[in-house]
VEXTIPA-149074 format. One record per residue: z, y negated, x of N, C-alpha, C in turn; residue in three letters; chain; residue number from 1. Coordinates in steps of 0.1 Angstrom, whole numbers, always signed. Atoms other than C-alpha are relative to their C-alpha. Example, Ala and Ser with C-alpha at 12.3 -4.5 7.8 and 13.67 -1.06 7.14 Angstrom:
+-------+---------+--------+-------+----------+---------+-------+---------+--------+---------+--------+-----+
:  n_up : n_north : n_east : ca_up : ca_north : ca_east :  c_up : c_north : c_east : residuo : cadena : num :
+-------+---------+--------+-------+----------+---------+-------+---------+--------+---------+--------+-----+
:    +0 :     +12 :     +9 :   +78 :      +45 :    +123 :    +0 :     -12 :     +9 :     ALA :      A :   1 :
:    +0 :     +11 :     -9 :   +71 :      +11 :    +137 :    +8 :     -11 :     -8 :     SER :      A :   2 :
+-------+---------+--------+-------+----------+---------+-------+---------+--------+---------+--------+-----+
***
This chain:
+-------+---------+--------+-------+----------+---------+-------+---------+--------+---------+--------+-----+
:  n_up : n_north : n_east : ca_up : ca_north : ca_east :  c_up : c_north : c_east : residuo : cadena : num :
+-------+---------+--------+-------+----------+---------+-------+---------+--------+---------+--------+-----+
:    +0 :     +12 :     +8 :    +0 :       +0 :      +0 :    +0 :     -12 :     +9 :     MET :      A :   1 :
:    +1 :     +12 :     -8 :   -10 :      -34 :     +14 :    +9 :     -11 :     -5 :     ARG :      A :   2 :
:    -8 :     +11 :     +4 :    +9 :      -66 :     +13 :    -8 :      -9 :     -9 :     LYS :      A :   3 :
:    +7 :      +9 :     +9 :    +0 :      -89 :     -16 :    +2 :     -14 :     +4 :     ILE :      A :   4 :
:    +0 :     +14 :     -5 :    -9 :     -124 :      -5 :    +1 :     -11 :    -11 :     TYR :      A :   5 :
:    +0 :     +10 :    +12 :    -8 :     -140 :     -40 :   +14 :      +1 :     -6 :     ILE :      A :   6 :
:   -13 :      +0 :     +6 :   +25 :     -150 :     -55 :    +0 :      -7 :    -14 :     LYS :      A :   7 :
:    -1 :      +6 :    +14 :   +37 :     -160 :     -90 :    +0 :     -15 :     +1 :     LYS :      A :   8 :
:    +1 :     +15 :     +0 :   +28 :     -196 :     -98 :   -12 :      -5 :     +8 :     GLY :      A :   9 :
:   +12 :      +5 :     -7 :    -2 :     -198 :     -75 :   -12 :      -2 :     -9 :     ASP :      A :  10 :
:   +12 :      +2 :     +7 :   -35 :     -211 :     -88 :   -11 :      +8 :     +7 :     THR :      A :  11 :
:   +10 :      -9 :     -6 :   -63 :     -185 :     -83 :   -13 :      -2 :     -8 :     VAL :      A :  12 :
:   +13 :      -1 :     +6 :  -100 :     -181 :     -90 :    -5 :     +14 :     +0 :     ILE :      A :  13 :
:    +5 :     -13 :     +1 :  -117 :     -149 :    -101 :   -13 :      +0 :     +7 :     VAL :      A :  14 :
:   +13 :      -1 :     -7 :  -145 :     -139 :     -77 :    -9 :     +12 :     -3 :     ASN :      A :  15 :
:    +8 :     -12 :     +3 :  -158 :     -107 :     -93 :    +4 :      +4 :    -14 :     ALA :      A :  16 :
:    -3 :      -5 :    +14 :  -161 :      -92 :    -128 :    -5 :      -9 :    -11 :     GLY :      A :  17 :
:    +4 :      +8 :    +12 :  -166 :     -105 :    -163 :    +5 :     -14 :     +0 :     ASP :      A :  18 :
:    -7 :     +13 :     +0 :  -143 :     -135 :    -157 :    -3 :      -8 :    +13 :     TYR :      A :  19 :
:    +3 :      +7 :    -12 :  -160 :     -146 :    -125 :    -1 :     -15 :     -1 :     LYS :      A :  20 :
:    +1 :     +15 :     +1 :  -155 :     -183 :    -118 :   +12 :      -6 :     -7 :     GLY :      A :  21 :
:   -11 :      +5 :     +8 :  -125 :     -187 :    -141 :   +12 :      -2 :     +9 :     GLN :      A :  22 :
:   -12 :      +3 :     -8 :   -93 :     -203 :    -127 :   +12 :      +2 :    -10 :     GLN :      A :  23 :
:   -13 :      -1 :     +7 :   -57 :     -197 :    -138 :   +12 :      +1 :     +9 :     GLY :      A :  24 :
:   -13 :      -1 :     -8 :   -21 :     -196 :    -128 :    +5 :     +14 :     -1 :     ARG :      A :  25 :
:    -5 :     -14 :     +0 :    -5 :     -163 :    -118 :   +13 :      +0 :     -8 :     VAL :      A :  26 :
:   -12 :      -2 :     +9 :   +21 :     -152 :    -144 :    +9 :     +11 :     +5 :     LEU :      A :  27 :
:    -8 :     -11 :     -4 :   +31 :     -119 :    -129 :    -8 :      +8 :    +11 :     GLU :      A :  28 :
:    +6 :      -8 :    -11 :   +25 :      -98 :     -97 :    +5 :     +14 :     -1 :     VAL :      A :  29 :
:    -4 :     -14 :     +1 :   +25 :      -60 :    -100 :    -3 :      +7 :    +14 :     ILE :      A :  30 :
:    +3 :      -5 :    -13 :   +29 :      -48 :     -64 :    -4 :     +15 :     +1 :     THR :      A :  31 :
:    +2 :     -14 :     -1 :   +29 :      -11 :     -70 :   -15 :      +4 :     -3 :     GLU :      A :  32 :
:   +14 :      -3 :     +4 :    -6 :      -12 :     -86 :   -10 :     -10 :     +6 :     LYS :      A :  33 :
:    +8 :     +11 :     -6 :   -19 :      -42 :     -65 :    -8 :      -7 :    -11 :     GLU :      A :  34 :
:    +6 :      +8 :    +11 :   -26 :      -61 :     -97 :    +8 :     -12 :     -3 :     ARG :      A :  35 :
:    -5 :     +13 :     +3 :   -20 :      -96 :    -109 :    -3 :      -4 :    -14 :     VAL :      A :  36 :
:    +3 :      +5 :    +13 :   -17 :     -111 :    -144 :    -2 :     -15 :     +1 :     VAL :      A :  37 :
:    +4 :     +14 :     -1 :   -35 :     -145 :    -146 :    -2 :      -6 :    -14 :     VAL :      A :  38 :
:    +0 :      +7 :    +13 :   -32 :     -170 :    -174 :   -14 :      -2 :     -5 :     GLU :      A :  39 :
:   +13 :      +3 :     +6 :   -63 :     -170 :    -197 :   -11 :      +9 :     +6 :     GLY :      A :  40 :
:   +10 :      -8 :     -6 :   -81 :     -143 :    -177 :    +2 :     +15 :     -4 :     VAL :      A :  41 :
:    -1 :     -14 :     +4 :   -89 :     -107 :    -188 :    +8 :      +2 :    -13 :     ASN :      A :  42 :
:    -7 :      +0 :    +13 :   -78 :     -112 :    -224 :    -4 :     +13 :     -7 :     MET :      A :  43 :
:    +2 :     -12 :     +8 :   -74 :      -80 :    -245 :    +7 :      -2 :    -13 :     VAL :      A :  44 :
:    -6 :      +0 :    +14 :   -66 :      -74 :    -282 :   +11 :     +11 :     -1 :     SER :      A :  45 :
:   -10 :      -9 :     +2 :   -33 :      -57 :    -288 :    +4 :      +1 :    -14 :     LYS :      A :  46 :
:    -4 :      -2 :    +14 :   -26 :      -42 :    -322 :   +14 :      +3 :     -1 :     HIS :      A :  47 :
:   -14 :      -1 :     +1 :   +10 :      -45 :    -332 :    +4 :      +3 :    -14 :     THR :      A :  48 :
:    -6 :      -2 :    +13 :   +31 :      -32 :    -361 :   +10 :     -12 :     -2 :     LYS :      A :  49 :
:   -10 :     +10 :     +2 :   +54 :      -57 :    -378 :   +14 :      +4 :     +6 :     PRO :      A :  50 :
:   -13 :      -2 :     -6 :   +87 :      -61 :    -359 :    +7 :     -13 :     +0 :     ASN :      A :  51 :
:    -8 :     +12 :     +0 :  +114 :      -87 :    -353 :    -7 :     -11 :     +7 :     ALA :      A :  52 :
:    +7 :     +11 :     -8 :   +93 :     -106 :    -327 :   -12 :      -5 :     -8 :     LYS :      A :  53 :
:   +12 :      +3 :     +8 :   +61 :     -105 :    -348 :    +1 :      +5 :    -14 :     ALA :      A :  54 :
:    -3 :      -6 :    +14 :   +72 :     -101 :    -385 :   -13 :      +3 :     -7 :     PRO :      A :  55 :
:   +13 :      -2 :     +7 :   +35 :     -103 :    -396 :    -7 :     +12 :     +6 :     GLN :      A :  56 :
:    +8 :     -10 :     -6 :   +22 :      -78 :    -371 :   -14 :      -5 :     +3 :     GLY :      A :  57 :
:   +14 :      +4 :     -1 :   -16 :      -78 :    -366 :    -5 :      +2 :    +14 :     GLY :      A :  58 :
:    +7 :      -1 :    -13 :   -38 :      -83 :    -336 :    +4 :     -12 :     +9 :     ILE :      A :  59 :
:    -4 :     +10 :     -9 :   -24 :     -103 :    -306 :    -9 :      +0 :    +12 :     LEU :      A :  60 :
:    +7 :      +1 :    -12 :   -44 :     -116 :    -277 :    +9 :      -2 :    +12 :     LYS :      A :  61 :
:    -8 :      +2 :    -12 :   -28 :     -112 :    -243 :    -8 :      +3 :    +13 :     LYS :      A :  62 :
:    +7 :      -2 :    -13 :   -37 :     -111 :    -206 :    +3 :     +14 :     +5 :     GLU :      A :  63 :
:    -2 :     -13 :     -6 :   -42 :      -78 :    -189 :    -1 :      -2 :    +15 :     ALA :      A :  64 :
:    +1 :      +2 :    -15 :   -38 :      -73 :    -151 :   -14 :      +1 :     +6 :     PRO :      A :  65 :
:   +12 :      +0 :     -7 :   -66 :      -79 :    -127 :    +3 :      +4 :    +14 :     VAL :      A :  66 :
:    -3 :      -5 :    -13 :   -69 :      -62 :     -93 :    +0 :     -12 :    +10 :     HIS :      A :  67 :
:    -1 :     +11 :     -9 :   -59 :      -85 :     -64 :   -12 :      -2 :     +8 :     VAL :      A :  68 :
:   +12 :      +2 :     -8 :   -92 :      -79 :     -46 :   -10 :      -9 :     -7 :     SER :      A :  69 :
:    +9 :      +8 :     +7 :  -110 :      -98 :     -73 :    +4 :     -15 :     -1 :     ASN :      A :  70 :
:    -5 :     +14 :     +1 :   -90 :     -130 :     -68 :    +0 :      -7 :    +14 :     LEU :      A :  71 :
:    -1 :      +8 :    -11 :   -90 :     -158 :     -43 :   +10 :     -12 :     -3 :     ASN :      A :  72 :
:    -8 :     +12 :     +2 :   -64 :     -186 :     -39 :    -8 :     -13 :     +0 :     LEU :      A :  73 :
:    +6 :     +14 :     -1 :   -74 :     -222 :     -46 :    +6 :      -8 :    +11 :     ILE :      A :  74 :
:    -5 :      +8 :    -11 :   -72 :     -244 :     -16 :    +6 :     -13 :     -6 :     ASP :      A :  75 :
:    -6 :     +11 :     +6 :   -48 :     -272 :     -24 :    -7 :     -14 :     +4 :     PRO :      A :  76 :
:    +7 :     +12 :     -4 :   -69 :     -298 :      -5 :   -13 :      -2 :     -6 :     LYS :      A :  77 :
:   +14 :      +2 :     +4 :  -105 :     -291 :     -15 :    -2 :      +6 :    -15 :     SER :      A :  78 :
:    +1 :      -6 :    +13 :   -99 :     -271 :     -48 :   -10 :     +11 :     -1 :     GLY :      A :  79 :
:    +9 :     -11 :     +0 :  -122 :     -243 :     -37 :    +7 :     +13 :     +4 :     LYS :      A :  80 :
:    -6 :     -13 :     -4 :  -116 :     -206 :     -30 :    +2 :      +0 :    +15 :     ALA :      A :  81 :
:    -3 :      -2 :    -14 :   -99 :     -198 :      +3 :    +7 :     +13 :     +3 :     THR :      A :  82 :
:    -8 :     -11 :     -4 :   -84 :     -170 :     +22 :   +13 :      -5 :     +5 :     ARG :      A :  83 :
:   -13 :      +4 :     -3 :   -48 :     -170 :     +32 :    +4 :      +6 :    +13 :     ILE :      A :  84 :
:    -5 :      -5 :    -13 :   -32 :     -168 :     +66 :   +15 :      -2 :     +0 :     GLY :      A :  85 :
:   -14 :      +1 :     -1 :    +4 :     -165 :     +77 :    +3 :      -4 :    +15 :     ARG :      A :  86 :
:    -4 :      +4 :    -13 :   +21 :     -182 :    +106 :   +15 :      -3 :     +0 :     LYS :      A :  87 :
:   -14 :      +3 :     +0 :   +57 :     -188 :    +117 :    +1 :     -15 :     +4 :     LYS :      A :  88 :
:    -3 :     +14 :     -3 :   +70 :     -224 :    +117 :   +11 :      -1 :    +11 :     ASP :      A :  89 :
:   -10 :      +2 :    -11 :   +95 :     -239 :    +142 :   +13 :      +7 :     -2 :     ASP :      A :  90 :
:   -13 :      -6 :     +2 :  +125 :     -224 :    +125 :    -1 :     +16 :     -1 :     SER :      A :  91 :
:    +2 :     -14 :     +1 :  +110 :     -189 :    +125 :    -4 :      +6 :    -14 :     GLY :      A :  92 :
:    +3 :      -4 :    +14 :  +102 :     -188 :     +88 :   -15 :      +1 :     -1 :     LYS :      A :  93 :
:   +14 :      -2 :     +1 :   +68 :     -174 :     +78 :    -5 :      -9 :    -12 :     THR :      A :  94 :
:    +6 :      +8 :    +10 :   +46 :     -198 :     +59 :   -15 :      +4 :     -3 :     ILE :      A :  95 :
:   +14 :      -3 :     +3 :   +13 :     -193 :     +41 :    -8 :     -13 :     +1 :     ARG :      A :  96 :
:    +9 :     +12 :     -1 :   -17 :     -216 :     +48 :   -14 :      +4 :     -4 :     TYR :      A :  97 :
:   +14 :      -2 :     +4 :   -52 :     -220 :     +35 :    -9 :      +0 :    +13 :     ALA :      A :  98 :
:    +8 :      -1 :    -12 :   -77 :     -208 :     +61 :   -11 :     -10 :     +1 :     LYS :      A :  99 :
:   +11 :     +10 :     +1 :  -104 :     -233 :     +49 :    +5 :     -14 :     +5 :     LYS :      A : 100 :
:    -4 :     +14 :     -4 :   -84 :     -265 :     +54 :   +12 :      +0 :     +9 :     SER :      A : 101 :
:   -12 :      +0 :     -8 :   -53 :     -254 :     +73 :   +12 :      -5 :     -7 :     GLY :      A : 102 :
:   -11 :      +6 :     +8 :   -31 :     -269 :     +45 :   +10 :     +11 :     -3 :     GLU :      A : 103 :
:   -11 :      -9 :     +3 :    +3 :     -253 :     +39 :    +0 :      +3 :    -15 :     GLU :      A : 104 :
:    -1 :      -4 :    +14 :    +6 :     -234 :      +6 :   +15 :      +1 :     -4 :     ILE :      A : 105 :
:   -15 :      +1 :     +4 :   +39 :     -242 :     -12 :    +2 :     +11 :    -10 :     LYS :      A : 106 :
+-------+---------+--------+-------+----------+---------+-------+---------+--------+---------+--------+-----+
***
């Protein structure tokens, strides 16, 4: 299993598949399956019975996970897709940076 370079809250762009070109914020990272749930991407219809949460029941639209290889992080400086690098800062803490601009990713 490889290390996932995308974290919850990052803004990503889809670079392959039906949703290619769409951008969204990461809602959840599933490390065991190397998948990520992105806001507004890979929407599926979920049929639900009436319950306390949804008293009416019916069909709900929700996001399904996307494989991490189909995503790229958005460069904070240019707003385009970029790869991610890691380096240690002066205090020895590992930070992520955009390979395109060299900008630190918060």
